[in-house]
C-alpha positions in Angstrom: 3.2 -63.1 18.3 0.8 -61.4 16.4 0.6 -57.0 16.6 -2.8 -55.6 16.7 -4.8 -54.0 14.3 -3.6 -50.5 15.4 0.1 -51.4 15.1 -0.1 -52.9 11.9 -1.8 -50.0 10.6 0.8 -48.1 11.9 3.9 -49.7 11.0 2.5 -49.8 7.1 2.3 -45.8 7.3 5.9 -45.5 8.7 7.3 -47.9 5.7 5.1 -45.3 3.3 6.8 -42.3 5.0 10.6 -43.8 4.7 9.8 -45.0 0.7 8.8 -41.3 0.4 12.0 -39.9 1.7 14.1 -42.4 0.5 12.5 -42.0 -3.3 13.5 -37.9 -2.6 17.4 -38.9 -2.4 17.4 -39.5 -6.0 15.2 -37.0 -7.0 17.6 -34.0 -5.4 20.6 -35.4 -6.8 19.0 -35.6 -10.3 17.7 -32.0 -9.7 20.9 -30.1 -8.7 21.3 -27.3 -6.2 17.6 -26.1 -6.4 16.2 -22.6 -7.5 19.3 -20.7 -6.1 22.0 -22.1 -8.1 24.5 -20.1 -10.1 23.8 -19.8 -13.6 26.4 -19.8 -16.3 26.2 -15.8 -16.7 26.6 -15.4 -13.1 25.2 -16.0 -9.5 21.5 -16.0 -9.2 20.2 -12.8 -7.4 16.9 -12.0 -5.6 15.8 -9.4 -3.1 15.8 -9.9 0.4 11.8 -10.3 0.5 12.2 -12.4 -2.9 14.5 -15.0 -0.5 13.4 -18.3 -0.1 10.5 -17.5 -1.8 9.3 -20.3 -4.9 7.0 -19.7 -7.4 5.1 -22.2 -9.9 3.5 -22.1 -13.1 0.4 -23.1 -12.5 -2.3 -21.6 -12.6 -4.1 -20.7 -9.2 -7.5 -20.8 -8.0 -8.9 -17.6 -6.4 -10.8 -17.8 -3.1 -9.6 -21.3 -2.3 -9.7 -21.6 1.9 -6.8 -20.8 3.1 -6.2 -23.6 4.9 -5.0 -25.5 1.8 -2.1 -23.1 1.1 -0.3 -25.1 3.9 -0.3 -28.0 1.6 1.2 -26.1 -1.3 4.4 -23.8 -2.1 2.0 -21.6 -4.3 2.3 -18.0 -4.0 -0.2 -16.7 -6.1 -2.4 -18.8 -4.4 -1.4 -16.6 -1.4 -1.8 -13.8 -3.2 -5.1 -14.7 -4.6 -6.5 -15.4 -0.8 -4.9 -12.1 -0.3 -6.9 -10.6 -3.2 -10.2 -11.6 -1.7 -9.5 -10.7 1.9 -8.8 -7.1 1.2 -11.8 -7.4 -1.4 -13.9 -8.4 1.5 -12.9 -5.8 4.2 -13.7 -2.9 1.5 -16.7 -4.6 0.9 -17.9 -4.9 4.5 -16.6 -1.9 5.0 -18.6 -0.2 2.1 -21.5 -1.4 3.6 -21.7 0.2 6.7 -20.2 3.7 4.9 -23.4 3.5 3.1 -25.2 3.2 6.0 -23.1 6.2 7.7 -21.6 4.2 10.3 -18.1 5.8 9.5 -16.0 4.3 12.7 -16.9 0.6 11.8 -16.6 1.4 8.2 -13.2 2.3 9.2 -12.6 -0.7 11.6 -12.2 -3.1 8.3 -9.7 -0.4 6.7 -7.3 -0.6 10.1 -3.8 -1.6 10.9 -4.7 -5.0 10.1 -5.7 -4.1 7.1 -2.7 -2.0 6.1 -0.1 -5.1 7.2 -2.5 -7.7 5.0 -2.0 -5.1 2.2 1.5 -4.5 2.5 2.0 -8.9 2.4 -0.1 -8.1 -0.8 1.8 -5.9 -2.5 5.4 -7.5 -1.4 4.1 -11.1 -2.8 2.5 -9.2 -5.8 6.1 -7.4 -6.4 7.4 -11.6 -7.0 4.5 -12.0 -9.4 4.7 -9.4 -11.8 1.3 -8.4 -10.6 2.6 -5.0 -10.2 -0.3 -3.0 -11.9 -2.8 -5.0 -10.0 -0.9 -3.9 -6.7 -1.3 -0.4 -7.6 -5.0 -0.3 -8.4 -5.3 -1.9 -4.9 -3.0 0.4 -3.2 -5.0 3.2 -4.8 -8.5 1.6 -4.1 -7.5 1.6 -0.8 -6.4 5.2 -0.2 -9.2 6.4 -2.4 -11.7 4.3 -0.3 -10.4 5.7 3.4 -10.7 9.3 1.6 -14.3 8.9 0.8 -14.8 7.5 4.3 -13.5 10.9 5.6 -15.1 12.8 2.8 -18.5 11.7 4.2 -17.9 11.9 7.6 -16.7 15.4 7.7 -20.0 16.0 5.1 -22.3 14.5 7.2 -21.1 16.9 10.1 -21.0 19.7 8.7 -24.4 19.0 7.4 -25.8 18.8 10.9 -24.0 22.2 12.1 -25.7 23.5 9.0 -29.2 22.1 10.4 -28.6 23.7 14.1 -27.7 27.2 12.5 -30.5 27.4 9.7 -33.1 28.8 11.9 -30.8 31.1 13.7 -28.0 32.7 11.3 -29.2 32.5 8.0 -26.0 34.5 6.5 -23.8 31.9 8.7 -25.8 28.7 7.2 -25.1 30.2 3.6 -21.4 30.0 4.1 -21.4 26.7 5.7 -24.2 25.2 3.2 -21.2 26.8 0.7 -18.8 24.1 2.3 -20.9 21.8 1.8 -21.3 21.9 -1.6 -17.5 21.7 -2.1 -17.5 18.2 -0.5 -20.4 17.3 -2.1 -18.4 18.3 -5.4 -15.8 15.9 -4.2 -17.6 13.4 -2.8 -19.2 12.7 -6.3 -15.6 13.2 -8.1 -14.2 10.7 -5.3 -16.8 8.2 -6.1 -16.4 8.3 -9.6 -12.6 7.9 -9.6 -13.2 5.2 -6.8 -15.6 3.4 -9.0 -13.3 3.1 -11.7 -10.2 1.6 -9.6 -12.9 -1.1 -8.5 -14.1 -1.8 -11.9 -10.3 -2.0 -12.9 -9.5 -4.5 -10.3 -12.7 -6.5 -11.0 -11.8 -6.7 -14.7 -8.2 -8.1 -14.1 -8.7 -10.4 -11.3 -11.8 -13.0 -10.1 -12.6 -10.8 -7.3 -16.5 -9.9 -7.4 -16.6 -6.3 -6.3 -20.3 -5.2 -7.7 -21.9 -4.7 -4.3 -18.9 -2.9 -3.5 -19.4 -0.3 -5.6 -23.1 -1.0 -5.4 -22.2 0.6 -1.9 -20.1 3.4 -2.3 -22.7 4.8 -5.2 -25.6 4.4 -2.6 -23.8 6.5 -0.6 -22.7 9.1 -3.0 -26.5 9.0 -3.8 -27.6 9.9 -0.7 -24.7 12.6 -0.5 -25.9 14.4 -3.5 -29.8 14.3 -2.9 -29.4 15.7 0.6 -26.8 18.8 -1.1 -29.9 19.3 -3.9 -32.5 20.1 -0.8 -29.3 22.3 0.7 -28.9 24.2 -2.4 -32.4 24.9 -2.8 -33.5 25.8 0.4 -30.3 28.6 0.8 -29.0 29.7 -3.0 -30.3 31.3 -6.0 -29.0 29.9 -9.2 -27.2 32.4 -11.7 -26.8 32.3 -15.7 -23.3 34.0 -16.8 -23.0 35.3 -20.0 -19.8 36.7 -21.9 -19.0 38.4 -25.0 -15.3 38.8 -26.7 -14.4 41.8 -28.8 -12.3 40.1 -30.9 -11.4 36.0 -31.7 -7.6 36.1 -31.1 -6.3 37.1 -27.7 -2.7 37.1 -26.9 -0.9 38.8 -23.5 0.8 41.5 -25.7 -3.1 42.5 -27.4 -5.3 41.8 -24.7 -9.1 41.0 -25.3 -11.6 43.0 -24.1 -14.6 41.1 -22.7 -18.1 42.3 -22.0 -20.9 40.1 -20.1 -23.6 40.3 -17.4 -25.1 38.3 -14.3 -28.7 37.7 -13.7 -30.3 34.8 -11.5 -32.4 32.2 -12.9 -35.2 33.9 -12.7 -33.9 36.6 -14.6 -33.1 39.0 -12.2 -29.9 41.3 -12.6 -27.2 41.0 -9.9 -27.0 44.4 -9.9 -24.2 47.1 -8.4 -22.1 43.6 -6.8 -18.6 43.4 -7.1 -17.8 39.7 -8.1 -15.1 37.5 -8.9 -14.5 35.8 -12.0 -12.2 33.3 -12.9 -11.2 34.0 -16.6 -9.1 31.1 -18.3 -6.2 30.4 -15.5 -6.5 34.0 -13.9 -9.0 35.5 -11.6 -10.2 38.9 -11.7 -12.6 41.1 -9.6 -15.5 43.2 -11.2 -18.5 45.2 -10.6 -22.0 44.9 -12.1 -23.9 47.9 -12.8 -27.8 48.0 -12.4 -28.5 45.8 -15.2 -25.8 43.2 -14.2 -23.4 44.6 -16.7 -19.7 44.0 -16.4 -16.7 44.4 -18.5 -12.8 43.2 -18.1 -9.6 42.9 -20.1 -7.7 39.5 -20.2 -4.2 38.8 -21.1 -3.4 35.1 -21.5 -0.8 33.5 -19.4 -0.4 29.9 -19.1 -3.6 28.9 -21.1 -2.9 26.3 -23.6 -1.2 28.2 -27.1 -4.0 25.7 -28.9 -7.0 26.7 -26.9 -9.8 27.9 -29.4 -12.0 29.0 -26.3 -11.9 30.8 -22.6 -13.8 29.7 -20.1 -15.3 32.2 -17.8 -16.7 31.0 -14.5 -18.8 33.3 -11.4 -17.4 32.6 -8.5 -19.8 33.8 -5.4 -18.2 34.9 -2.1 -18.6 32.5 0.9 -21.7 33.9 2.1 -23.3 35.3 -1.1 -26.6 34.1 -1.6 -25.7 32.7 -5.6 -24.4 29.9 -7.4 -21.6 29.6 -9.3 -22.5 29.6 -13.3 -19.8 29.7 -16.0 -20.1 30.8 -20.1 -17.3 30.2 -22.9 -15.8 32.9 -25.3 -14.5 31.1 -28.6 -11.4 32.7 -29.0 -8.1 31.6 -30.3 -4.8 32.3 -28.5 -2.0 33.9 -30.3 1.4 33.2 -28.5 4.6 35.1 -27.6 7.8 34.9 -26.3 8.7 37.1 -22.7 12.3 38.6 -21.6 13.9 36.9 -18.7 17.4 37.9 -17.6 18.2 34.4 -15.6 20.6 34.3 -13.1 21.0 31.6 -10.0 21.6 32.3 -6.5 24.2 30.5 -5.2 25.8 30.3 -8.8 28.2 27.4 -7.5 26.3 24.7 -5.6 26.7 20.5 -4.2 24.1 17.9 -4.0 21.3 18.9 -2.0 22.1 22.6 -2.0 18.9 25.1 -2.7 19.0 26.8 -6.1 17.1 30.5 -6.7 16.7 31.5 -9.7 16.3 35.0 -9.9 14.5 37.3 -13.2 12.0 39.2 -14.4 9.5 38.0 -16.8 8.1 40.6 -19.2 6.5 40.9 -22.8 7.4 44.5 -23.9 7.8 45.7 -20.5 4.6 44.8 -19.2 5.5 41.7 -16.1 4.1 38.5 -16.6 2.2 37.3 -13.2 1.6 33.6 -12.3 3.6 32.1 -15.0 4.7 28.7 -13.8 8.3 27.6 -14.8 10.4 24.3 -15.0 13.6 24.6 -13.5 16.1 22.1 -15.6 19.7 21.5 -15.1 21.7 19.6 -18.1 18.3 18.0 -18.7 17.4 17.1 -15.5 14.3 18.7 -14.2 14.9 20.3 -10.2 11.6 21.4 -9.7 9.2 24.5 -10.3 9.1 28.1 -9.9 6.6 30.5 -10.4 6.6 34.5 -10.9 4.4 36.8 -8.8 2.1 40.0 -9.1 5.4 41.8 -10.5 6.9 39.3 -12.9 9.2 38.3 -10.6 11.0 34.7 -10.3 9.7 33.5 -6.5 10.8 30.0 -5.4 13.7 27.5 -4.9 14.6 24.4 -6.6 17.5 21.2 -4.8 20.3 20.4 -6.7 19.9 16.8 -7.1 22.6 13.7 -7.3 21.8 13.4 -10.8 23.9 16.8 -12.3 27.2 16.2 -12.9 29.5 18.3 -11.3 31.2 21.1 -13.8 29.9 24.1 -15.2 26.4 23.3 -16.0 23.5 24.7 -18.1 20.5 26.4 -16.0 17.5 27.2 -17.8 14.0 27.4 -17.2 10.9 27.1 -19.4 7.0 26.9 -18.9 5.6 24.1 -16.5 3.6 21.7 -19.2 2.6 22.4 -22.6 3.1 25.1 -24.6 0.7 28.0 -23.2 0.2 31.8 -24.6 3.2 32.6 -22.8 7.1 31.0 -23.6 9.5 31.7 -21.6 13.4 30.5 -23.1 16.1 31.7 -20.7 19.3 30.3 -19.5 22.2 30.7 -17.3 25.4 28.7 -15.5 25.5 26.9 -12.7 28.9 25.1 -11.2 28.3 22.0 -9.6 31.0 20.8 -7.1 32.0 16.8 -6.1 30.4 15.9 -2.8 31.7 12.9 -1.0 29.9 9.9 -0.1 29.7 7.3 2.5 28.3 3.5 2.5 27.7 1.3 4.8 27.1 -2.3 4.4 25.8 -5.1 6.5 26.3 -8.9 5.3 25.4 -12.4 6.7 24.4 -15.8 6.1 21.2 -16.8 4.7 21.3 -19.9 3.7 23.8 -22.8 2.8 24.9 -21.2 -0.3 23.2 -17.7 -0.2 24.4 -14.4 1.7 21.8 -11.6 2.6 23.2 -7.9 2.0 21.8 -4.5 3.0 23.5 -0.8 3.2 22.7 2.6 2.7 24.4 5.2 0.1 24.5 8.9 1.8 26.4 12.1 1.1 27.1 14.9 3.4 24.4 12.8 5.6 21.7 12.8 3.4 20.2 9.7 1.8 20.8 9.4 -1.3 17.9 8.1 -4.0 18.3 5.9 -7.3 21.7 5.5 -7.1 23.2 1.6 -8.5 25.1 -0.2 -6.1 27.6 -3.3 -7.4 27.5 -5.9 -4.8 30.6 -8.3 -5.5 31.7 -11.7 -4.0 35.1 -12.4 -3.9 35.8 -9.7 -6.1 33.3 -10.9 -8.6 30.2 -8.7 -9.2 27.4 -10.7 -8.1 24.2 -8.1 -8.4 23.5 -4.6 -9.3 21.0 -3.2 -6.7 19.1 0.2 -6.6 18.6 2.4 -3.2 15.5 3.5 -2.4 13.9 6.7 -1.2 16.0 6.4 2.2 19.2 5.6 0.5 19.2 2.0 1.4 19.7 -1.0 -0.7 19.2 -5.0 0.2 20.0 -8.1 -1.9 20.6 -11.9 -1.7 23.3 -13.1 -3.6 25.2 -16.5 -4.2 28.4 -17.3 -3.0 31.4 -20.0 -3.2 33.1 -20.5 0.2 36.8 -20.1 0.3 38.8 -22.8 1.7 39.0 -21.2 5.3 35.0 -20.6 5.5 35.0 -17.0 4.7 33.2 -15.1 2.1 34.8 -11.5 1.0 31.5 -9.4 0.2 32.2 -5.6 -1.3 29.4 -2.8 -2.0 30.5 -0.2 -4.5 29.0 2.6 -5.9 31.2 4.3 -8.8 29.4 7.7 -8.8 29.2 8.1 -12.6 26.6 10.0 -14.0 26.3 11.9 -11.2 27.5 14.9 -8.7 28.9 12.1 -6.0 32.1 10.9 -5.5 32.2 6.6 -5.6 32.7 4.8 -2.5 33.1 1.2 -1.5 32.8 -0.5 1.5 33.9 -4.6 2.1 33.1 -7.4 4.9 33.8 -10.7 5.8 31.4 -13.5 6.4 32.0 -16.6 8.3 30.3 -19.5 6.1 30.5 -23.4 6.8 33.9 -24.5 4.6 33.1 -26.2 1.7 29.3 -25.0 1.7 28.8 -23.9 -1.5 29.6 -28.2 -2.4 25.8 -28.6 -1.0 25.1 -32.1 -0.4 21.4 -34.0 0.6 20.1 -31.5 3.4 20.9 -28.7 0.8 17.8 -29.7 -1.7 14.7 -28.5 -1.4 13.4 -31.7 -2.3 14.9 -33.7 0.2 13.9 -31.2 2.9 10.3 -31.3 1.6 10.8 -35.1 2.1 11.8 -34.8 5.8 8.8 -32.0 6.3 7.0 -34.5 5.0 7.7 -37.4 6.7 7.5 -35.8 10.0 4.1 -34.3 9.0 3.2 -37.9 8.4 4.8 -39.5 11.8 3.0 -37.1 13.5 -0.8 -38.2 11.8 0.6 -41.8 12.2 0.6 -41.0 16.0 -2.4 -39.1 16.2 -4.5 -42.1 14.7 -2.6 -44.7 16.4 -3.7 -42.8 19.7 -7.0 -42.3 18.3 -7.3 -46.0 17.3 -5.9 -47.5 20.8 -8.1 -45.0 22.6 -11.3 -46.4 20.9 -10.5 -49.8 21.2 -9.8 -49.3 25.1 -12.9 -47.5 25.2 -14.7 -50.5 23.8 -13.1 -53.3 25.9 -11.4 -52.1 28.2 -8.1 -53.2 27.2 -6.4 -53.9 23.8 -6.7 -56.6 21.5 -3.9 -58.8 20.9 -1.0 -60.8 23.1 -0.7 -59.3 26.4 3.3 -58.9 25.6 1.8 -55.7 23.6 -0.6 -54.4 26.0 0.5 -51.6 28.6 -1.0 -49.7 31.4 0.2 -46.0 29.9 -3.0 -45.5 28.2 -3.8 -41.9 27.9 -6.7 -40.7 29.3 -9.9 -38.6 27.4 -9.9 -34.8 27.7 -11.8 -33.6 31.0 -14.4 -31.0 30.3 -13.4 -27.9 31.9 -10.0 -28.8 32.5 -7.7 -25.2 32.6 -5.6 -26.2 29.4 -6.0 -22.4 28.0 -4.3 -21.6 30.8 -0.9 -23.5 30.5 -1.4 -22.6 26.4 -1.6 -18.6 27.5 1.4 -19.3 29.4 3.1 -20.5 26.4 2.3 -18.2 24.5 3.1 -15.1 27.3 7.0 -16.8 27.3 7.2 -17.1 23.6 5.8 -13.3 23.0 8.7 -12.6 25.9 11.2 -14.1 24.0 10.4 -12.2 20.5 8.5 -15.3 19.1 5.6 -13.8 17.8 4.1 -16.5 15.8 4.7 -18.9 17.9 2.6 -16.9 20.5 -0.2 -16.2 18.2 -0.5 -20.1 17.6 -0.6 -20.5 21.5 -2.9 -18.0 22.2 -5.0 -19.4 19.1 -4.5 -22.9 20.6 -6.0 -21.4 24.5 -8.9 -19.4 23.0 -9.9 -23.1 21.2 -9.7 -25.4 23.9 -11.6 -22.5 26.0 -14.4 -22.6 23.6 -14.5 -26.0 22.4 -16.8 -27.3 24.4 -19.6 -25.3 23.4 -19.6 -27.1 20.1 -20.3 -30.3 19.1 -17.1 -32.2 17.8 -14.8 -29.3 17.2 -11.9 -32.0 16.9 -12.1 -31.9 12.7 -12.7 -28.5 12.4 -10.4 -26.2 10.4 -9.8 -22.6 11.9 -12.2 -21.1 10.0 -14.9 -23.6 10.1 -14.6 -23.6 14.4 -15.1 -19.7 14.0 -18.3 -20.4 11.4 -19.7 -23.0 14.0 -19.0 -20.7 17.0 -20.2 -17.1 15.5 -23.8 -18.6 16.3 -23.7 -17.9 19.7 -22.7 -14.2 19.4 -20.3 -14.1 22.4 -17.1 -13.1 21.8 -17.3 -13.5 18.3 -14.9 -10.3 17.2 -12.6 -11.3 19.9 -12.1 -15.0 18.1 -12.5 -13.2 14.4 -9.1 -11.1 15.1 -7.7 -14.2 17.1 -8.2 -16.4 14.2 -7.2 -14.1 11.4 -3.8 -13.6 13.6 -3.4 -17.4 13.9 -4.3 -17.9 10.0 -1.3 -14.7 9.4 1.0 -16.5 11.8 0.7 -19.8 9.9 0.4 -19.6 6.2 1.9 -15.6 5.6 5.5 -15.9 4.2 6.1 -12.7 6.4 7.1 -12.9 9.8 4.6 -12.0 12.5 5.0 -8.2 14.2 4.9 -8.3 18.2 2.3 -5.5 17.8 0.2 -8.2 16.2 0.7 -11.1 18.4 0.1 -8.8 21.9 -3.2 -7.5 20.3 -4.2 -11.6 19.3 -3.0 -12.9 22.9 -5.0 -10.0 24.8 -8.3 -11.2 22.8 -7.5 -14.8 23.9 -7.0 -13.9 27.3 -10.8 -12.4 27.3 -12.1 -15.4 25.2 -10.7 -17.7 27.8 -12.2 -15.3 31.1 -15.3 -15.4 29.7 -15.8 -19.2 28.6 -18.2 -21.1 30.9 -15.1 -24.4 30.6 -13.1 -22.0 32.7 -15.3 -23.1 35.7 -15.9 -26.7 35.0 -19.5 -26.0 33.2 -20.6 -28.2 30.9 -20.6 -27.8 27.2 -24.1 -26.3 25.5 -26.3 -28.3 24.0 
């Protein structure tokens, strides 16, 4: 009895599949337990985010089509795709930014962008791309800030134009605000361009067009502001002269100067504000625009060789800012301070107020910023007020050990014109802690653990937690800003099929008491002994087998359908023929309805990724009749073919992007994303001609 050609091909494929899976078994036996096998120094450890991820040493090719990633376990390829996607969105946002369409510019850096960025940061952590991830995060923040600043500038400029002809004084005030915004935008542009250039230099992402769009937007603002400046302001020239070539707080510096317009007219008999070094003074000019002042340096660097003086106009003044310098050196001095602390006895999280009066030869030192330090641990900053009195409080951190400790204050930053070195005693008391622990089985030989460390109800950050499995330390993890920790550890099941896990905090090097918490996890007895199904190689072989079987089934169905179409019956013996033929898809059949229903059911059941996949299938089914031979197209090829129609393209883009993330991303799809994709899919299905049985467009 002869088999049909299509059946012979199917049998050949099945033989190949069986050979593949058979070859996987000895490979697994030779390879051992896989990536999570315990080393000689202890169990392997990874963060929860890392669990199950695999990496290779292969060099990745960036900007490949995402469909290729379904055939790889290559995190590097995925992170490179994410880099390209993030850069593409920033680029499209920049184009709209340069065109003044701020709402559309924001659409490309929306919540979906944030999720992509979060995915990228997580993957980058796994691949030691931390610096590049920091650049991308910084670029995203700077990009949004620039959008906001540009929008504020243009809105303020509209108000300025409306006010200009009716109220000149108010218009100058608004123009002054525009001046500040223009300076901010210019600085932000320089910072953002530098960040983009860093990303471009460290990767293969092309950001040239993005950078040009950003520069164009900034150039437009600076050109507009130049016209505003010429319209309502008059430029000024400031000059200053120092009576001596040194200055100190003990021996103040006398200075004289003058202020005039760029045309040479004095700014006469005006009360003006001057920024002298790090301080601000108000002086009055005479009929010639001349003034005098006395300057006591406080925080200016001790190694400075010049003092900057700037004219700072009032908001509605008709003048522009100008500045000058006086070439003098600084003679630093030490101030007196009798330091105390209130309270003088404190525990973790308590607020402490350093108290005292800072003076030099009885003269109060105002505006001096001081760091508060306890046994070498910086707690925060306080500042002296106009009377020289310390003003502010700091929080006692966990890093200061309990007992009698030395509390000191010292100038913030580099040594300045005034130095202070004073100390007091602070008694630090110990605080009890609580530790929560949750543990669950993550795999045949792995456990996922998580918990929180708190002291007196306050989360404790930056503390080390030992994770022990059956009494042996398996991992050390650190608490984050929320006091939480997480990790994945290996285990060896006991005879009764359980594992004992303990999280312990010893309190060393802190003012916190040690504590611990335990949990017992039920696992399959002997799970640590492994087996063929524990092997990643075998699992990969099974997955490949299923994929090949599915492909063979489709191949067989197509071959059979082709034979039926051509001859009306399948070739071969009548014993092998069947009456159960598969009908061709009927144009206009409401397959999308059933798929949408499946999607809604999946979403209700909490299976967000499945809901997204069903929603995409529904949309593609509804729109496929408008495309010639859509069956062989990838999701993005399908989108590119359809976008020429211009109907529902934005909805299809959202559905396609959601499908791509649900299918290829290593992180779970959230319900909000699934709901958004499902809503767009409903709109696409409702608006499709195929819903009414209309024929596809030629």
